[in-house]
C-alpha positions in Angstrom: -37.8 11.0 -37.9 -40.9 9.6 -36.3 -42.0 10.6 -32.7 -41.4 7.1 -31.3 -37.8 7.0 -32.4 -37.2 10.5 -31.3 -38.7 9.8 -27.9 -36.5 6.6 -27.6 -33.4 8.6 -28.4 -34.3 11.3 -25.8 -34.8 8.6 -23.2 -31.5 7.0 -24.0 -29.8 10.4 -23.7 -31.5 11.1 -20.4 -30.3 7.7 -19.1 -26.7 8.4 -20.2 -26.8 11.8 -18.5 -28.0 10.1 -15.3 -25.3 7.5 -15.5 -22.7 10.1 -16.1 -23.8 12.1 -13.1 -23.8 9.0 -10.9 -20.3 8.0 -12.1 -19.1 11.5 -11.4 -20.3 11.3 -7.8 -18.6 8.0 -7.4 -15.3 9.4 -8.7 -15.6 12.4 -6.4 -16.2 10.2 -3.4 -13.3 7.9 -4.3 -11.0 10.9 -4.8 -11.8 12.1 -1.2 -11.2 8.6 0.1 -7.9 8.3 -1.7 -6.8 11.7 -0.2 -7.7 10.6 3.3 -5.9 7.2 2.9 -2.9 8.9 1.4 -2.7 11.3 4.3 -2.9 8.3 6.7 -0.2 6.4 5.0 2.1 9.5 5.1 1.4 9.8 8.8 2.2 6.1 9.4 5.4 6.4 7.3 6.4 9.5 9.3 5.8 7.7 12.6 7.8 4.7 11.5 10.6 6.9 10.3 10.7 8.6 13.7 10.7 5.2 15.5 13.6 4.0 13.3 15.5 7.2 14.0 15.1 6.6 17.8 16.5 3.1 17.4 13.4 1.5 18.7 11.0 -0.7 17.0 10.9 -3.9 18.9 9.3 -5.8 16.1 10.9 -9.1 15.2 10.6 -9.7 11.5 11.2 -13.0 9.8 14.1 -15.1 11.2 15.7 -12.3 13.3 16.4 -13.4 16.8 15.0 -11.3 19.6 17.6 -9.2 21.6 17.3 -11.4 24.7 18.9 -14.5 23.0 
């Protein structure tokens, strides 16, 4: 194999390794973001469950009539 072709293959391998490392960093960041968002959704669901258990809410949804009618 000539030196030019070998050098081209080495450059391609180096680029692939760089891209793999960058993608790994992106995936790690997204994993952390998903964990934070999952925790926030769980907190919101818990709060809403507590609100429903207390009988409150006060949010009119759709065609429901407010209690003062």
